[in-house]
C-alpha positions as CSV (number, residue, x, y, z in Angstrom):
1,M,-9.4,11.6,-2.6
2,M,-6.0,13.2,-2.7
3,T,-4.6,13.9,0.8
4,S,-1.9,16.5,0.8
5,P,-1.9,18.0,4.3
6,T,-0.3,21.4,3.5
7,L,-0.4,22.1,-0.3
8,S,-3.1,24.0,-2.0
9,P,-5.3,22.0,-4.5
10,I,-3.4,23.7,-7.4
11,L,-0.1,22.2,-6.1
12,R,-1.5,18.8,-5.3
13,G,-0.3,17.4,-8.6
14,F,3.2,17.2,-7.3
15,I,6.2,15.3,-8.4
16,V,8.4,13.7,-5.8
17,I,11.9,13.0,-7.0
18,G,14.0,10.4,-5.2
19,V,16.6,7.7,-5.7
20,A,15.3,4.2,-6.5
21,T,17.3,2.6,-3.7
22,A,18.5,3.7,-0.4
23,A,21.4,2.7,1.8
24,L,21.4,2.6,5.6
25,Q,23.0,5.8,6.8
26,G,23.5,4.8,10.4
27,C,21.3,5.0,13.4
28,R,20.4,7.9,15.7
29,T,19.2,6.9,19.1
30,E,17.6,9.2,21.6
31,S,16.5,8.4,25.2
32,K,13.5,10.6,25.5
33,P,11.6,11.1,28.8
34,P,8.1,12.5,28.3
35,S,7.8,16.2,27.7
36,D,5.8,18.1,30.3
37,S,2.7,18.1,28.1
38,A,3.1,14.5,27.3
39,R,3.8,13.5,30.9
40,T,0.5,15.0,32.0
41,A,-1.3,13.2,29.2
42,T,0.4,9.8,29.8
43,A,-1.3,7.1,31.8
44,S,-0.1,3.7,32.9
45,T,-1.5,0.6,31.3
46,N,-3.8,0.2,34.3
47,G,-5.6,3.5,34.1
48,C,-6.7,6.4,31.9
49,H,-5.8,10.1,31.9
50,G,-9.0,12.1,32.4
51,D,-9.3,13.4,28.9
52,N,-7.8,10.5,27.0
53,T,-5.2,12.9,25.5
54,G,-8.0,14.8,23.8
55,L,-9.5,11.8,22.0
56,T,-13.1,10.6,22.3
57,L,-13.3,6.8,22.7
58,P,-16.0,4.3,23.7
59,S,-16.4,3.6,27.4
60,G,-13.7,1.5,28.9
61,F,-10.9,2.5,26.4
62,C,-7.9,4.5,27.2
63,A,-5.6,6.5,24.9
64,T,-2.1,7.4,25.9
65,I,0.7,9.1,24.0
66,F,3.3,6.4,23.2
67,A,5.6,8.8,21.3
68,D,5.5,12.4,20.0
69,S,7.1,14.6,17.4
70,I,8.8,11.8,15.5
71,G,8.2,13.3,12.0
72,H,5.4,12.8,9.6
73,A,4.5,9.4,10.8
74,R,2.7,7.3,8.2
75,H,2.2,3.5,8.5
76,V,3.3,1.5,11.6
77,V,3.9,-2.1,12.6
78,V,4.5,-3.8,15.9
79,A,7.0,-6.7,16.4
80,P,6.2,-9.6,18.7
81,D,8.6,-8.2,21.3
82,G,6.6,-4.9,21.4
83,D,9.0,-2.8,19.4
84,V,7.1,-0.3,17.3
85,Y,8.4,0.5,13.8
86,V,7.1,3.6,11.9
87,N,7.8,4.9,8.4
88,T,7.9,8.7,8.2
89,W,7.6,10.8,5.0
90,S,8.8,14.2,3.9
91,G,9.9,16.0,0.8
92,Q,7.6,18.0,-1.4
93,Y,4.5,16.3,-0.1
94,F,5.0,18.1,3.2
95,G,6.1,21.4,1.8
96,G,9.8,20.5,1.8
97,D,9.9,19.8,5.6
98,K,12.7,17.3,6.1
99,G,11.6,16.1,9.6
100,P,13.8,15.3,12.5
101,A,17.5,14.5,12.0
102,G,18.4,10.9,11.3
103,G,16.8,8.3,9.1
104,Y,13.1,8.3,8.1
105,L,12.5,4.9,9.7
106,V,11.9,4.9,13.5
107,V,11.8,2.2,16.1
108,L,10.2,3.0,19.4
109,R,10.9,1.0,22.6
110,D,9.2,1.0,25.9
111,T,11.9,-0.3,28.2
112,T,10.2,0.7,31.4
113,H,6.8,-0.9,30.5
114,D,4.9,2.3,31.3
115,G,3.0,2.5,28.0
116,R,5.4,5.1,26.6
117,A,8.4,4.8,24.3
118,D,11.5,6.0,26.2
119,V,14.0,5.0,23.5
120,V,13.6,6.4,20.0
121,T,16.0,5.2,17.3
122,R,16.1,6.5,13.7
123,F,17.6,4.6,10.8
124,G,17.4,4.2,7.0
125,A,17.6,6.8,4.3
126,K,18.3,10.4,5.4
127,S,17.3,13.7,3.8
128,D,20.9,14.8,3.4
129,S,21.5,11.8,1.2
130,G,18.5,12.3,-1.0
131,G,16.0,10.4,1.1
132,H,12.3,11.3,1.5
133,G,11.0,8.4,3.6
134,G,7.7,6.8,2.7
135,T,4.5,5.3,3.8
136,G,4.7,1.5,3.4
137,I,6.1,-0.8,6.1
138,A,5.6,-4.4,7.1
139,L,7.1,-7.3,9.1
140,H,7.7,-10.7,7.6
141,D,9.9,-13.7,8.7
142,G,11.9,-11.6,11.2
143,A,12.6,-8.8,8.7
144,L,11.4,-5.3,8.3
145,Y,10.2,-4.2,4.8
146,A,9.8,-0.5,4.1
147,E,9.2,1.9,1.3
148,E,12.2,4.1,0.6
149,N,12.4,6.4,-2.4
150,G,10.7,4.4,-5.0
151,A,11.8,1.0,-3.7
152,I,10.7,-1.6,-1.2
153,V,13.7,-2.6,0.8
154,R,14.3,-5.3,3.5
155,Y,16.2,-4.9,6.8
156,T,17.3,-7.9,8.8
157,L,16.4,-7.2,12.4
158,P,18.6,-8.1,15.4
159,A,17.7,-11.2,17.4
160,D,17.0,-8.9,20.4
161,G,15.0,-6.4,18.4
162,G,15.6,-2.7,17.9
163,A,17.1,-1.0,14.9
164,P,18.9,-3.0,12.2
165,T,22.7,-2.7,12.0
166,G,23.2,-3.8,8.4
167,R,22.4,-2.2,5.1
168,P,19.0,-3.0,3.5
169,T,18.5,-5.3,0.6
170,T,16.4,-4.1,-2.3
171,I,13.3,-6.3,-3.0
172,V,11.6,-4.1,-5.7
173,S,12.9,-1.0,-7.3
174,G,11.6,1.5,-9.9
175,L,8.2,2.2,-8.4
176,P,6.7,5.3,-10.0
177,L,7.0,8.5,-7.9
178,N,5.4,11.1,-10.1
179,G,1.9,12.5,-10.1
180,D,-0.9,12.9,-7.5
181,H,-0.3,9.7,-5.5
182,P,3.4,8.8,-5.1
183,M,3.0,6.7,-1.9
184,H,3.5,2.9,-1.8
185,P,1.7,1.2,1.1
186,I,2.5,-2.5,1.4
187,A,1.2,-5.7,2.9
188,I,2.7,-9.2,3.0
189,D,0.7,-12.4,3.5
190,S,1.8,-15.6,5.2
191,S,2.9,-17.1,1.9
192,G,5.4,-14.3,1.3
193,T,3.5,-12.4,-1.4
194,L,4.3,-8.7,-1.2
195,Y,1.4,-6.5,-2.2
196,V,2.2,-2.9,-3.2
197,D,-0.2,-0.1,-3.9
198,L,0.5,2.1,-6.9
199,G,-2.0,5.0,-6.6
200,S,-3.0,6.8,-9.7
201,A,-0.9,9.7,-11.1
202,S,-4.1,11.7,-11.9
203,N,-7.5,12.4,-10.4
204,A,-9.6,10.8,-13.2
205,C,-7.3,10.0,-16.1
206,Q,-8.3,13.2,-17.9
207,L,-6.5,14.5,-21.0
208,V,-5.6,17.5,-18.8
209,N,-5.6,16.5,-15.1
210,R,-8.1,18.3,-12.8
211,V,-9.3,20.7,-15.5
212,P,-13.0,21.4,-16.0
213,N,-14.7,19.5,-18.8
214,S,-11.6,17.7,-19.9
215,P,-12.5,14.2,-21.1
216,G,-10.8,11.0,-20.1
217,H,-8.1,9.2,-22.0
218,K,-9.6,6.3,-24.0
219,P,-8.2,3.9,-23.1
220,C,-6.7,5.1,-19.8
221,T,-3.1,3.9,-20.5
222,E,-2.2,5.0,-17.0
223,L,-3.7,1.8,-15.7
224,R,-0.8,-0.2,-17.1
225,T,1.4,1.2,-14.4
226,R,-0.8,2.9,-11.8
227,G,-4.3,2.7,-10.2
228,G,-4.0,-0.8,-8.7
229,I,-2.2,-3.3,-6.6
230,W,1.0,-5.1,-7.7
231,A,2.3,-8.4,-6.3
232,Y,5.9,-9.5,-5.8
233,D,7.8,-12.2,-4.0
234,A,8.9,-10.9,-0.6
235,G,11.8,-13.4,-0.5
236,K,13.3,-12.4,-3.9
237,T,15.8,-9.6,-4.2
238,N,16.3,-7.1,-7.0
239,Q,13.0,-7.3,-8.7
240,T,12.0,-4.5,-10.9
241,F,8.6,-2.8,-11.2
242,S,6.7,-4.1,-14.3
243,P,3.2,-3.9,-15.6
244,A,3.3,-7.7,-15.7
245,N,3.0,-7.8,-11.9
246,R,-0.3,-6.1,-11.6
247,Y,-2.6,-8.0,-9.3
248,A,-5.8,-5.9,-9.3
249,T,-6.8,-2.8,-11.1
250,G,-9.2,0.1,-11.1
251,I,-8.2,1.3,-7.6
252,R,-7.4,5.0,-7.6
253,N,-5.4,5.0,-4.3
254,A,-5.3,2.1,-1.9
255,V,-3.4,3.8,1.0
256,G,-5.0,1.5,3.5
257,I,-3.9,-2.1,2.7
258,A,-4.0,-5.1,5.0
259,I,-4.4,-8.9,5.3
260,D,-7.2,-10.1,7.5
261,G,-7.1,-13.0,10.0
262,N,-8.0,-15.5,7.3
263,G,-5.2,-14.4,4.9
264,Q,-7.5,-12.3,2.7
265,L,-6.1,-9.1,1.1
266,W,-8.2,-5.9,1.6
267,S,-7.7,-2.3,0.8
268,T,-9.4,1.1,1.1
269,Q,-10.1,3.2,-2.0
270,H,-9.9,7.0,-2.1
271,G,-12.7,8.2,-4.3
272,R,-12.1,10.7,-7.1
273,D,-12.3,14.4,-6.5
274,Q,-13.9,17.4,-8.2
275,L,-17.1,16.1,-9.7
276,A,-18.9,19.4,-9.1
277,E,-15.8,21.6,-9.8
278,N,-15.0,19.9,-13.1
279,W,-18.5,19.1,-14.3
280,S,-20.7,21.9,-12.9
281,K,-23.4,21.3,-15.5
282,M,-24.0,17.8,-14.2
283,Y,-23.3,18.1,-10.4
284,T,-24.4,20.6,-7.8
285,P,-21.8,21.7,-5.1
286,E,-23.7,19.5,-2.6
287,Q,-23.3,16.5,-4.8
288,G,-19.6,17.2,-5.2
289,Q,-19.4,17.3,-1.4
290,N,-21.0,13.9,-1.0
291,L,-19.8,12.0,-4.0
292,P,-18.3,9.5,-4.6
293,A,-18.1,7.3,-1.5
294,E,-14.9,6.1,0.1
295,E,-14.6,2.3,-0.1
296,L,-13.4,-0.8,1.6
297,L,-12.4,-3.4,-1.0
298,Q,-12.0,-7.2,-0.8
299,I,-9.2,-7.7,-3.2
300,E,-9.1,-10.7,-5.6
301,K,-6.5,-11.4,-8.3
302,G,-7.6,-9.9,-11.6
303,A,-10.4,-7.9,-10.1
304,D,-11.3,-4.5,-11.6
305,F,-12.8,-2.0,-9.2
306,G,-13.8,0.6,-11.8
307,W,-11.5,3.6,-11.7
308,P,-11.4,5.9,-13.7
309,T,-14.4,5.0,-15.9
310,C,-16.8,4.3,-12.9
311,Y,-17.2,5.6,-9.4
312,F,-19.3,4.3,-6.5
313,D,-22.4,6.4,-5.6
314,G,-23.2,5.8,-1.9
315,D,-26.7,7.2,-2.2
316,Q,-27.6,4.8,-5.0
317,Q,-25.2,2.1,-3.7
318,K,-23.9,1.2,-7.1
319,L,-21.1,2.0,-9.5
320,V,-22.1,4.6,-12.1
321,L,-20.4,6.0,-15.2
322,A,-17.9,8.8,-14.7
323,P,-18.5,12.1,-16.6
324,E,-15.1,11.9,-18.3
325,Y,-16.3,8.7,-20.0
326,G,-19.8,9.7,-21.0
327,G,-21.5,9.8,-17.7
328,D,-24.6,11.9,-17.2
329,G,-24.4,13.0,-13.6
330,G,-24.9,9.6,-12.0
331,K,-27.7,7.9,-13.9
332,A,-25.9,5.9,-16.6
333,T,-24.0,2.7,-15.7
334,A,-22.7,2.0,-19.2
335,S,-21.3,4.0,-22.0
336,S,-23.4,4.5,-25.1
337,D,-21.0,2.4,-27.2
338,K,-21.2,-0.4,-24.6
339,T,-17.4,-0.4,-24.2
340,I,-17.8,0.4,-20.5
341,D,-20.1,-1.5,-18.2
342,C,-19.9,-0.4,-14.6
343,G,-22.1,-3.4,-13.6
344,S,-19.2,-5.6,-14.5
345,K,-16.8,-3.9,-12.1
346,K,-16.4,-5.2,-8.5
347,A,-18.3,-3.2,-5.9
348,P,-16.9,-2.4,-2.5
349,A,-17.6,-4.5,0.6
350,A,-18.5,-1.4,2.5
351,F,-18.5,2.3,1.9
352,F,-18.1,5.6,3.8
353,P,-18.7,9.3,3.4
354,A,-17.0,11.1,0.5
355,H,-13.5,12.6,0.7
356,W,-12.7,11.4,4.2
357,A,-9.5,9.9,2.9
358,P,-9.1,6.3,4.3
359,D,-5.3,6.0,4.9
360,G,-5.0,3.2,7.4
361,L,-6.6,-0.3,7.7
362,L,-6.3,-2.9,10.4
363,F,-8.3,-6.1,11.0
364,Y,-8.3,-6.7,14.8
365,T,-7.5,-10.2,15.8
366,G,-6.5,-9.7,19.5
367,S,-8.3,-10.6,22.6
368,Q,-7.8,-7.4,24.7
369,F,-10.7,-5.5,23.2
370,P,-14.3,-6.8,23.7
371,E,-15.3,-9.7,21.5
372,R,-17.4,-7.6,19.2
373,Y,-14.2,-6.1,17.7
374,R,-12.7,-9.4,16.8
375,N,-12.1,-9.7,13.0
376,G,-13.7,-6.3,12.4
377,A,-11.9,-3.5,10.5
378,F,-10.5,-0.3,12.0
379,I,-10.0,2.5,9.4
380,A,-8.0,5.7,9.9
381,F,-9.5,8.6,8.0
382,H,-6.9,11.2,7.3
383,G,-9.5,13.9,6.7
384,S,-10.9,15.9,3.8
385,W,-10.0,19.1,2.1
386,N,-12.7,19.4,-0.5
387,R,-16.2,18.8,1.1
388,A,-17.3,22.5,0.6
389,P,-19.9,23.9,0.8
390,G,-20.4,21.7,3.8
391,P,-17.9,21.2,6.7
392,Q,-14.9,19.0,6.2
393,G,-15.0,15.4,7.5
394,G,-13.0,12.4,8.6
395,Y,-10.1,13.1,10.9
396,Q,-11.0,10.0,13.0
397,V,-10.7,6.3,13.3
398,V,-13.8,4.2,12.7
399,F,-14.7,0.6,13.3
400,Q,-16.5,-1.4,10.7
401,P,-18.0,-4.7,12.1
402,L,-17.6,-7.6,9.8
403,S,-18.8,-11.2,9.7
404,S,-17.6,-13.7,7.1
405,G,-16.1,-10.9,5.2
406,K,-19.3,-8.8,5.0
407,P,-20.5,-5.8,7.0
408,S,-22.5,-6.9,10.0
409,G,-23.6,-3.4,10.9
410,Q,-23.0,0.3,10.3
411,F,-19.6,1.7,10.8
412,E,-19.1,3.7,14.1
413,S,-16.7,6.3,15.2
414,F,-14.1,4.7,17.5
415,A,-11.5,7.5,18.1
416,N,-12.3,11.1,17.3
417,G,-10.9,14.5,18.3
418,F,-7.6,14.3,16.4
419,A,-8.2,17.6,14.6
420,G,-8.6,19.5,17.9
421,G,-11.8,21.2,16.8
422,V,-10.7,22.5,13.4
423,M,-11.2,20.0,10.6
424,Q,-9.0,21.6,8.0
425,P,-5.8,20.1,6.7
426,D,-3.6,23.1,7.6
427,A,-5.3,23.9,10.9
428,A,-5.9,20.4,12.3
429,K,-3.7,19.5,15.3
430,H,-3.4,15.8,14.2
431,R,-4.3,13.7,11.2
432,P,-4.6,9.9,11.8
433,V,-2.8,7.7,9.2
434,G,-1.4,4.3,10.3
435,L,-2.9,1.5,12.5
436,A,-1.2,-1.5,14.1
437,E,-2.0,-4.1,16.7
438,G,0.5,-4.8,19.5
439,P,1.2,-8.3,20.8
440,D,-1.0,-7.6,23.8
441,G,-3.9,-6.4,21.6
442,S,-3.3,-2.7,22.1
443,L,-4.1,-0.5,19.1
444,Y,-1.5,2.0,17.8
445,I,-2.4,5.1,15.8
446,T,0.0,7.4,14.0
447,D,-0.4,11.0,13.0
448,D,1.5,12.6,10.1
449,K,0.7,16.2,11.1
450,A,2.6,16.5,14.4
451,G,4.3,13.1,14.5
452,R,2.4,11.6,17.4
453,V,1.7,7.9,18.1
454,W,-1.1,6.9,20.4
455,R,-1.6,3.6,22.2
456,V,-5.2,2.6,22.8
457,T,-6.0,0.0,25.5
458,Y,-9.1,-1.5,27.0
459,V,-9.3,-1.4,30.7
460,G,-13.0,-2.4,31.2
461,A,-16.3,-0.8,31.3
462,K,-16.8,2.0,33.8
């Protein structure tokens, strides 16, 4: 689904305008003691605050506030020395809010080892120089890679960590920024392959986007440049976005993208919106609320996961033909002219309730958490805006147990309570987005509503 946190559905087909490359605009460092509210909510690494900062966690886990109010915090990575790097986003996607002063990239340091960042340093592109920040961020070979304004850039990190002091190098430029999904999450494997998500510019590749009864483009030429994952060389500079670098297709929006402990690439998929609103003669409002499923995908080179011609029906547990391409409300799996066969598309490894918006993905490889979490997937669900007539859903982090790359049980809620009781995009207190594992096995969770970063630790069963 589409995940604008503040704009109405009518305005969700936004265009973000930015420069293709960004220069380092200097650093801004703040030594920040905890605020009064944060101080009462912060616990040492040896104990829990009574209410886990408002989150509900399994027994034996603690949540503390590692940082707060850092901007619209998107994806996050943690360096071997414990420095936490966050990419923040702004611009039209957040109603024009420019966020805190300084660059959109943030490094958080805990110099007192109390489980809370006491030094916050901002760097990278700034709003006053045309910057908007971004989502994607990754570490590879001692360098930080980040999405900045339609480009993936690389910063050389100092030997002692912290914020970079030099200008960034452009790795890939010219990434599309128009349409419904302008974010570019990234992942880098051990061989140095840089994977970039290019979400679709539209909901379902209709002739007229998000308009009732508008058929789909045949063929969907948007797939040449959107709706998939692209691959580049993380060590090569000044590459330019090209259709030739497409790695996998048929993925509407893979905001969660990660490499597992065995080097396998995975992503989430945001399912399409508005089945009932756009095709009311085929789908009831209740079906629109519960279809299609959100997905966890195991990505292989050349794979086609079905968008926009097919969607995954979680009730039937199969890919079915989309109404824009001749579908009949979920029965047909192939077009009448046999040009589309949903059975030939790759199905998800696991699926989840519709419209929850899976924005973060992490495969846990640490040893701090109990053994059952090892090699399983944590997924951050940003939260829905279009599950009417039922209540909205998501706004939580779930755990999906896996064994040999396949689900070994049902997903379970791991961290909940982010919304603060009101699961609506504009009213929720927090919306989880990014996930990262620290060198000690702690789990970090970002929030792009209020700019909070949580640190979740395991202290033992009560």
